[in-house]
C-alpha positions in Angstrom: 16.1 201.4 39.8 17.3 204.8 41.4 16.7 202.9 44.8 18.4 199.5 44.2 21.2 201.2 43.0 21.5 203.2 46.7 20.7 199.9 48.3 23.8 198.3 46.3 26.0 201.2 47.3 24.7 201.1 51.0 25.2 197.6 51.4 29.0 198.1 50.1 29.7 200.4 52.7 28.3 198.4 55.4 30.5 195.7 54.7 33.4 198.5 54.4 32.1 199.8 58.2 32.2 196.1 59.8 35.6 195.4 57.8 37.6 198.3 59.3 35.4 200.1 62.1 37.5 197.6 64.1 40.7 198.7 63.4 40.3 202.6 62.8 37.8 205.6 63.6 35.0 205.5 61.0 35.8 207.2 57.8 33.2 209.9 56.2 31.8 208.0 52.5 32.2 211.1 50.6 29.7 209.4 48.1 27.1 209.7 50.3 28.0 211.7 53.0 30.1 215.4 53.7 32.2 215.7 56.7 33.6 218.1 58.5 36.2 217.8 61.2 36.3 221.7 61.9 32.4 221.8 62.1 32.1 218.7 63.6 29.6 217.7 61.3 28.2 215.3 58.8 25.5 215.8 56.0 24.6 212.6 54.4 22.2 211.8 51.5 20.4 209.3 49.5 20.8 206.3 52.4 18.2 204.2 53.5 19.9 203.7 56.9 22.2 205.7 59.3 25.9 204.8 58.6 29.0 205.3 61.1 30.4 208.9 61.0 33.7 210.0 62.4 33.8 210.1 66.2 34.6 213.9 65.7 30.6 214.3 64.3 28.1 215.9 66.9 26.1 217.5 64.3 24.6 215.3 61.7 22.3 216.1 58.9 20.1 213.9 57.1 18.9 215.0 54.3 17.1 213.1 51.2 17.0 209.6 52.5 14.9 207.1 52.9 14.2 206.7 56.0 10.5 205.7 56.6 10.6 204.4 59.8 13.1 205.8 62.8 13.4 204.2 65.9 16.1 203.9 68.5 17.9 201.1 66.3 18.3 203.7 63.3 20.5 205.2 65.5 22.7 202.0 66.7 25.7 203.0 64.0 26.2 207.1 66.2 24.8 206.1 69.6 28.5 206.8 70.2 29.2 209.6 69.0 27.6 212.3 71.7 25.3 214.1 69.0 24.3 217.5 70.4 22.4 218.7 67.0 20.0 216.4 65.1 18.1 217.5 61.7 15.8 215.8 59.8 15.4 217.1 56.3 12.8 215.3 53.7 13.5 211.6 54.7 10.4 210.6 54.1 9.6 209.8 57.4 6.3 208.2 58.3 6.6 206.8 61.8 8.6 208.1 64.9 8.9 205.3 67.5 8.4 205.9 71.2 12.2 205.1 72.0 13.2 206.6 68.8 15.8 209.1 70.5 16.9 206.9 73.5 20.6 206.9 72.8 21.0 210.0 72.0 21.9 211.4 75.4 23.4 215.1 74.6 21.0 216.2 72.4 20.4 219.7 72.3 19.1 220.4 69.3 16.6 218.2 66.9 15.3 219.8 63.3 12.6 218.4 61.2 11.8 219.9 58.4 10.0 219.1 54.8 9.1 215.6 56.5 5.2 216.0 54.7 3.9 212.4 55.9 5.0 212.4 59.1 2.4 210.9 61.4 2.2 213.9 64.0 0.9 211.5 67.1 3.9 209.5 66.6 6.0 212.3 66.6 4.5 213.4 69.8 5.3 210.4 71.6 8.7 210.2 70.7 9.6 213.1 72.0 9.3 211.0 75.7 12.6 209.3 74.7 14.3 212.7 74.5 16.6 213.7 77.3 14.6 217.1 77.3 16.9 218.2 80.5 19.5 219.4 77.9 16.9 220.3 74.7 17.7 223.8 74.0 16.3 224.5 70.5 13.1 222.5 68.3 12.6 223.6 64.8 10.0 222.3 63.1 9.9 223.7 59.5 7.8 223.2 55.9 6.1 220.3 57.0 2.6 221.3 56.0 0.8 221.3 59.1 -2.2 223.1 59.3 -2.5 222.7 63.4 -0.9 220.7 66.4 -3.1 218.6 69.3 -3.1 221.1 72.1 -1.1 217.8 74.0 1.9 217.9 71.3 4.4 219.1 74.2 2.6 217.0 77.1 6.1 215.7 78.0 8.0 219.1 78.4 6.1 220.4 81.7 8.5 222.4 83.1 11.6 221.6 80.3 13.8 224.7 79.9 13.4 224.2 76.0 14.5 227.8 74.6 14.3 228.7 71.2 10.8 226.9 69.6 10.2 227.6 65.4 7.1 226.8 63.2 8.4 228.6 59.7 7.1 227.7 56.5 4.3 225.5 57.5 0.3 226.7 56.9 -1.6 227.5 60.1 -4.1 229.6 59.5 -5.2 229.8 63.9 -1.9 229.5 66.0 -2.9 228.5 70.0 0.0 229.4 72.3 -1.3 227.1 74.6 -0.2 224.3 73.2 3.5 225.8 74.3 1.9 226.4 78.7 4.2 223.1 79.5 7.4 224.9 78.5 8.9 226.9 81.6 11.4 229.1 80.0 11.0 229.1 76.2 11.9 232.7 75.3 12.6 232.5 71.6 9.1 231.8 69.5 9.4 231.7 65.6 5.9 231.3 63.8 7.0 232.7 60.0 5.7 232.5 56.9 2.3 230.8 57.5 -1.3 231.8 57.3 -1.5 233.2 60.8 -5.0 235.6 60.8 -5.4 235.4 64.4 -2.9 234.3 67.4 -4.2 233.5 70.9 -1.2 234.3 73.4 -2.1 232.2 76.2 0.8 230.4 77.2 4.0 233.1 76.5 4.4 233.9 79.7 8.4 233.1 79.2 8.7 234.1 75.8 11.5 237.1 75.3 11.1 237.4 71.6 8.4 236.9 69.0 8.6 236.5 65.5 5.4 236.7 63.6 6.7 237.8 59.9 5.0 237.0 56.8 1.6 236.1 57.8 -1.9 237.9 57.5 -2.6 239.5 61.0 -4.8 242.2 60.1 -4.9 243.8 63.5 -1.7 243.7 66.3 -2.3 240.5 68.7 -4.1 241.1 72.0 -1.7 240.7 74.6 -3.8 241.0 77.9 -5.4 238.1 79.8 -9.0 238.4 79.3 -9.5 237.6 83.2 -7.1 239.5 85.0 -6.3 242.0 82.7 -2.6 241.8 82.9 -0.2 241.2 80.2 0.0 237.4 79.0 4.0 238.3 77.7 5.2 240.1 80.7 8.9 239.4 79.6 8.3 239.9 75.9 10.9 242.5 74.4 11.1 242.1 71.0 8.2 241.3 68.7 8.4 241.0 64.8 5.3 241.5 62.7 6.9 242.5 59.6 4.9 241.5 56.2 1.4 241.5 57.4 -1.6 242.9 57.1 -1.9 245.4 59.7 -3.7 248.1 58.4 -4.4 250.6 61.1 -2.7 251.5 64.8 -4.7 252.4 67.7 -3.6 253.9 70.8 -4.5 250.3 72.7 -2.9 248.6 70.0 -0.1 247.8 72.4 -2.0 247.2 75.6 0.0 244.7 78.2 3.4 245.1 76.4 5.1 247.6 79.1 8.5 245.6 79.0 8.6 246.1 75.0 11.7 247.2 74.0 12.3 246.3 70.1 9.0 247.1 67.5 9.1 245.8 64.0 5.9 246.9 61.6 7.9 246.7 58.2 5.8 245.9 54.8 2.0 246.5 56.6 -0.5 248.2 55.1 -0.5 251.4 57.2 -2.0 254.4 55.5 -1.9 256.6 58.4 0.0 256.9 61.8 -2.2 258.2 64.2 -1.5 259.9 67.6 -0.3 258.1 70.8 -0.3 254.7 68.9 3.4 254.4 71.0 1.8 255.3 74.5 2.0 252.9 76.2 4.8 251.5 74.9 6.8 253.0 78.1 10.2 251.1 77.5 10.4 250.7 73.5 13.8 251.5 72.7 14.0 250.2 68.8 11.0 251.1 66.7 11.0 250.1 62.6 8.4 251.3 60.3 9.8 250.7 56.8 9.0 249.3 53.2 5.6 251.3 53.6 5.2 252.9 50.6 1.4 253.7 50.9 2.1 255.5 54.4 0.9 259.2 53.3 -0.1 260.8 56.6 1.9 261.0 60.5 -0.1 262.5 62.6 2.0 264.9 64.9 2.4 262.9 68.1 2.5 259.2 66.0 6.3 259.1 67.4 5.2 260.2 70.9 7.7 257.9 73.0 9.9 259.5 75.4 11.9 255.9 75.8 12.7 255.5 71.8 16.5 256.0 70.9 16.5 254.6 67.4 14.1 254.7 64.9 14.1 253.0 61.3 11.9 254.8 58.6 13.3 253.3 55.0 12.2 253.1 51.7 8.4 254.6 52.6 8.9 257.1 49.9 7.4 259.5 52.2 7.1 262.8 50.9 8.6 265.1 53.7 8.7 267.8 51.0 5.0 268.0 51.2 3.4 269.4 54.6 0.4 269.6 53.4 -1.5 268.0 50.0 -4.1 269.5 47.0 -6.7 269.5 49.8 -4.6 272.1 52.5 -4.7 268.9 54.6 -1.9 267.9 56.9 0.4 265.5 55.5 2.5 265.8 59.0 3.7 268.8 60.9 7.9 269.8 60.7 8.1 271.1 63.8 6.5 268.6 65.8 7.7 265.4 64.2 10.0 264.7 66.7 8.9 266.9 69.3 7.9 264.2 71.9 10.8 261.6 71.0 13.7 263.7 73.0 15.7 260.3 73.4 16.3 259.7 70.2 19.6 258.6 69.8 19.9 257.2 65.7 17.4 257.9 62.6 17.5 256.3 59.7 15.5 258.3 56.8 16.7 256.3 54.1 14.3 256.2 50.8 12.1 258.9 51.4 11.8 262.9 49.9 13.2 265.2 51.9 12.2 269.2 52.0 14.1 271.3 49.7 13.1 274.3 51.8 15.7 274.8 54.4 13.3 276.3 56.9 11.6 272.9 57.0 14.8 270.6 57.1 15.7 272.7 60.1 12.0 272.5 61.9 12.0 268.5 61.3 15.8 268.0 62.9 15.8 270.6 65.8 14.5 268.4 68.6 17.3 265.9 67.2 19.9 267.1 70.0 20.7 264.1 71.2 21.4 262.5 67.9 24.2 260.3 67.2 23.9 258.1 64.4 22.1 260.0 61.1 21.4 258.2 57.5 19.6 260.0 55.4 21.1 258.2 52.3 18.9 258.4 48.8 16.8 261.3 50.5 16.4 263.6 47.3 18.6 266.1 49.1 20.2 269.0 46.5 21.1 271.7 49.1 22.4 271.2 52.3 20.6 273.5 54.7 22.7 275.7 57.4 22.7 275.0 61.0 21.0 271.8 61.0 24.1 269.3 62.0 25.5 271.9 64.4 22.6 271.5 66.8 23.5 267.6 67.5 26.8 268.1 69.2 26.6 264.2 69.7 26.6 263.0 66.5 29.4 260.5 65.7 27.7 259.1 62.1 26.4 261.2 59.0 25.3 259.6 56.1 24.4 261.4 52.7 24.9 258.7 50.0 23.3 258.8 46.8 21.4 262.2 46.6 22.5 264.9 44.2 24.4 267.0 46.4 26.9 269.5 44.4 28.4 271.9 47.2 27.5 273.5 50.0 28.1 276.4 52.0 31.7 275.9 54.5 29.4 276.4 57.5 27.3 273.8 57.3 30.3 271.1 58.6 31.7 273.3 61.0 32.2 272.9 64.6 31.1 269.4 64.3 33.9 267.8 66.8 31.6 264.5 67.8 31.6 263.8 64.0 33.7 260.3 63.1 32.3 259.1 59.8 31.0 261.1 56.9 29.4 259.3 53.8 28.8 261.5 50.6 29.4 259.2 47.6 27.3 258.8 45.3 26.1 262.3 45.0 27.1 265.0 41.6 29.9 266.6 43.8 32.6 268.2 41.4 35.4 270.0 43.0 36.6 269.7 46.8 38.8 273.1 47.7 39.7 274.8 50.7 36.6 275.9 51.6 34.4 272.5 51.2 35.4 271.1 54.2 37.2 272.9 57.6 40.5 271.7 58.4 39.5 270.6 62.1 37.1 268.1 60.2 39.5 266.5 58.3 41.2 266.0 61.5 38.7 264.6 63.5 37.2 262.1 61.4 38.0 258.6 61.2 36.0 257.6 57.7 34.9 260.4 55.0 33.9 258.8 51.6 33.5 260.8 49.1 34.2 258.4 45.9 31.8 257.4 42.9 31.2 261.4 42.7 31.6 263.4 39.2 34.9 265.2 39.5 36.2 267.7 37.4 39.7 267.3 36.6 40.4 271.7 36.2 42.7 273.5 38.2 39.4 274.3 40.7 40.4 270.9 41.9 44.1 271.1 42.6 44.0 272.4 46.1 42.3 268.8 46.8 44.7 267.0 45.0 47.7 268.3 46.5 46.4 268.5 50.1 46.3 264.9 49.4 50.0 264.1 48.6 50.7 266.5 50.9 48.6 264.9 54.5 48.0 262.0 55.7 43.5 262.4 54.3 44.2 259.3 52.3 43.7 257.4 55.1 40.5 258.0 56.3 39.2 258.4 52.3 37.7 255.5 51.8 38.1 253.3 48.5 40.9 255.6 47.7 42.0 256.3 45.0 40.3 253.9 43.0 36.6 255.4 42.9 38.2 258.5 42.7 37.9 259.1 38.5 37.1 262.4 36.6 34.6 263.1 34.5 35.2 266.2 32.7 37.2 267.3 30.8 36.1 265.0 28.1 40.8 264.4 27.9 40.7 263.6 31.1 37.9 261.1 31.7 38.3 258.2 33.9 41.5 259.5 35.0 42.3 258.8 38.7 42.3 262.0 40.9 45.7 260.6 41.9 47.4 260.6 38.8 45.9 264.3 37.9 48.9 266.5 38.6 48.3 270.3 37.7 51.1 272.8 38.2 50.7 276.5 39.2 51.9 277.2 35.7 49.4 275.2 34.2 46.5 277.3 36.8 47.5 280.8 36.1 46.6 281.9 32.6 43.1 282.9 32.7 40.6 281.1 32.2 37.9 281.8 29.3 35.5 279.8 31.1 36.1 282.1 34.6 35.4 284.9 31.9 32.1 284.1 30.2 31.0 283.7 34.1 32.3 287.0 35.0 30.6 288.7 31.8 27.0 286.7 32.5 27.5 287.5 36.6 28.1 291.2 35.5 25.3 291.1 32.6 22.8 289.7 35.0 23.7 292.6 37.9 22.8 295.6 35.3 19.8 293.9 34.3 18.8 293.6 38.0 20.1 297.4 39.1 18.2 298.7 36.1 14.8 296.7 36.9 15.3 298.1 40.7 15.4 301.6 39.4 12.6 301.1 37.2 10.4 300.1 39.5 11.5 302.4 42.1 11.1 305.6 40.4 8.6 305.2 38.1 7.3 308.9 39.1 10.5 310.3 38.0 10.4 308.3 34.9 6.8 309.5 34.0 8.0 313.5 34.5 11.1 313.0 32.7 9.0 311.8 29.7 6.4 315.0 30.4 9.9 317.3 30.0 10.5 315.6 27.2 7.7 316.6 25.4 7.8 320.2 26.5 11.4 320.6 25.2 10.9 319.0 21.8 7.8 320.6 20.9 9.9 323.8 22.1 13.2 322.9 19.5 10.4 322.3 16.8 9.9 326.4 16.9 5.6 325.9 17.4 4.6 330.1 18.7 1.7 330.3 20.5 -1.9 331.5 18.9 -2.6 332.3 22.3 -1.0 332.9 25.5 -1.2 333.6 29.1 -0.7 336.8 28.9 -4.4 337.0 27.5 -5.7 335.2 30.7 -5.9 336.6 34.4 -3.9 334.0 35.9 -1.6 331.4 34.8 -3.5 328.1 36.2 -6.7 327.6 38.4 -6.0 324.3 40.8 -8.7 321.8 41.5 -7.9 320.0 45.1 -9.4 318.3 47.7 -9.9 320.0 51.0 -8.1 316.6 52.6 -4.9 317.5 50.2 -4.9 321.5 50.8 -2.1 321.6 53.4 0.3 320.2 50.8 -1.1 322.5 47.7 -1.2 325.5 50.1 2.6 325.0 51.8 4.3 323.3 48.9 2.5 323.4 45.7 0.8 327.4 46.0 4.1 328.4 47.1 6.6 327.0 44.4 4.6 328.3 41.5 4.1 331.7 42.9 8.3 332.2 43.5 8.5 332.2 40.0 6.2 334.6 39.6 3.3 332.5 38.2 -0.2 333.5 39.2 -2.6 331.0 40.5 -6.0 330.7 41.3 -7.3 329.0 44.5 -10.7 329.0 45.6 -10.1 329.9 49.4 -8.6 333.5 48.6 -9.8 334.5 44.9 -13.7 333.3 44.5 -15.3 336.6 44.6 -17.5 337.0 47.8 -21.5 336.3 47.5 -21.7 334.5 44.1 -22.4 330.5 44.1 -19.6 328.2 44.0 -20.8 326.7 40.9 -20.2 330.4 39.2 -17.2 331.3 40.6 -15.8 327.9 39.4 -17.2 328.2 36.0 -15.8 332.4 35.9 -12.6 331.9 37.2 -11.6 328.7 35.2 -12.1 330.7 32.2 -9.6 333.5 33.9 -7.1 330.6 33.9 -4.9 330.0 31.1 -3.8 326.2 32.2 -6.1 323.6 34.8 -4.1 322.1 37.3 -5.6 319.0 38.8 -4.3 317.6 42.1 -5.6 313.8 42.1 -6.0 311.9 45.5 -7.7 308.8 47.0 -9.7 311.6 48.8 -10.1 313.4 45.3 -12.1 310.3 44.2 -14.3 310.6 47.1 -15.2 313.9 46.6 -18.4 314.7 44.4 -17.3 318.7 44.3 -14.1 317.3 42.9 -15.7 314.8 40.4 -18.1 317.7 39.1 -14.9 320.5 38.8 -12.9 317.6 36.7 -16.1 317.2 34.5 -16.4 321.6 34.3 -12.9 321.8 32.8 -13.1 318.3 30.7 -14.5 321.4 27.9 -11.2 323.0 28.4 -9.4 319.6 27.2 -11.6 319.2 23.9 -11.1 322.8 22.8 -7.3 323.0 23.7 -6.0 319.2 23.8 -4.6 317.7 26.4 -2.3 320.7 27.1 -4.6 322.5 28.6 -5.0 320.2 32.0 -1.9 319.4 34.1 -2.4 316.2 36.2 -0.7 316.0 39.3 -0.6 312.6 41.1 -0.4 313.8 44.4 -0.6 310.5 46.2 -1.7 306.6 44.6 -5.2 306.0 43.7 -6.7 302.7 44.9 -8.0 300.4 42.4 -11.2 300.5 44.7 -11.2 304.1 44.3 -11.1 304.5 40.0 -13.5 305.6 38.8 -14.3 305.3 34.8 -13.5 308.7 34.4 -10.6 309.0 35.6 -9.0 305.5 34.8 -10.0 307.0 31.3 -8.5 310.7 31.6 -5.6 308.8 32.7 -5.1 306.5 29.9 -5.7 310.1 27.1 -3.4 312.3 29.4 -0.1 312.5 30.5 0.6 312.7 34.2 2.9 313.8 36.7 3.4 311.9 40.2 4.7 313.8 42.8 7.7 311.8 44.7 9.6 313.0 47.9 13.3 312.9 48.0 15.1 311.8 44.7 13.6 313.2 42.1 11.6 316.1 43.7 13.6 319.0 41.9 12.8 317.4 39.0 9.5 317.2 39.2 8.7 320.9 40.1 10.7 321.7 37.0 8.3 320.3 34.8 5.2 321.4 36.6 6.7 324.7 35.4 7.4 323.6 32.0 3.8 322.4 32.3 2.7 325.6 32.9 4.0 327.8 30.6 3.7 325.3 27.7 1.7 326.8 25.0 -1.4 325.2 23.2 -0.9 323.1 20.0 -4.2 324.1 18.4 -3.0 324.2 16.0 1.1 324.6 16.4 2.7 327.3 14.2 5.9 326.9 12.8 8.4 330.1 12.8 9.6 330.7 9.3 
């Protein structure tokens, strides 16, 4: 019924056109055709023939019509229109006659789309009637083709068609030999097919090759098997987006010496190997994006001295981790761009930049020639210093959508070439006098800090005042509508342009500032105390020892025995390697204050055995001083002497021994007996400089301190 209705309307239209065509220019019946004088086009639908259209129509689109047979007679009504573009889209075409395009002498663009029942052989024959000398572009889209005969374009020998497109068909194997008839084809597009293998023969004149959304699992071979020379000597752009390529090798891009632009987005790469670009000596632009499984970049992966633009976007690569859990390198920050000296533009959007400023600087240090840097949404929280200053030619810097709150003023100093700075969508709260150098405001053409969490407090006063008193608002993108307050609550959503704090408002002391000062001072004091405790452990220990001596003295305890009943006040046990300190320091100071000291080298009886001497003179001494060190723990005699005096400690208590740590004992030299002694007996630690006087005071009192066996109170 719908067909009959369309046929009736078409009949009415024919009669209308026949009556009026002699009197005036053919009208455009809006029921079937949509015409545009400005574009010189007409788009017709639901017709069973091609009607007359206005004379200005040179671009004719026929979509969803009923045109099963196309011949020269089909175009009778538009033969005088000088059509340059003709598009067939879903017109149920079955056959195209040999003479189909005979009267279309000016045609330069032919498109045949969604004609799934079209006989390919008849289409091939119809090409004979084309004025091929003018034909520049031919599109064959979504026709369900799985293959084409090798002589499909046999009538185009030496014809200069520039663009061919075979998008949205179902080719598994595409043999480019069928294009060998063309002498100057420049662009070939074979997108959204199922191509697994491509024979590049026949692409000798192609400059742009688009193989997007196929099933290629490796880079097509572009070398001649016979001569080894390039099959695509003029190719400068290759698009391999959204294929199944899993690995690249240094030989993957052989015979592509003139390639300038390479796109590898949305493939299945896990590793970028070394020197994969080494054969692309003229490569200017490289895009490796939307590959989330990419986890390893070898040090020389980007090695290419001609590379100027790198697009590494949405890979979510973790530049914040140079090594994985197995200590295997994921990338080398110092070599990532070491071999790309010509790089001018870098886009790192939506990756994970390092938090360590040192690693950040290593990555960008070689890129002194950058003019454009995009670090949008790269999880940056802190901007490292001395990075952008290494890029004297930088004109464009994009830091959108990060987590930046504040930065050091030096980050943006001396960026004299910078013209565009984008910081919108961060967590910036306050812009003050130290945020940007005034010279930067004067050199920028565009500054975007919109969509941030601005605080409308007195800290913001400088910025809002500066916006009103200067011309900075002319370079502020989205000012003033996208600059609003987030804090405090009573000013939420207030535009910064309407926030007008006065000097009086901001002169009172802020409670927040008071709290911050108290917190800072408290943290400072705690830090100082901790540092003193760590650095003055020996002095603290000696002070505690002195406190104990004084406490017993204040309690009024008297001696049941005293040093007067002994020949010596103290006997010194020490290692021979420590004799210099014992003789020149310890002995000298004790005897200076009339303390009688026994040392073996001068006081032992000649002719007596050393064991008898030690036993005899320890018994003649009121106290025993033990000088400990690493060398002490290694000496067997010292250990024997220490065991001997343990009996004195058992009888008179821990005050019978005075332990001096002359130098720290390493854990590897610590014996069980010494560790047990140190755990149960207080000891003094010698330290030069600060606290040395305290040490000698404690030693003196310790020698004179009475035993508590048991203590007797004075009544």
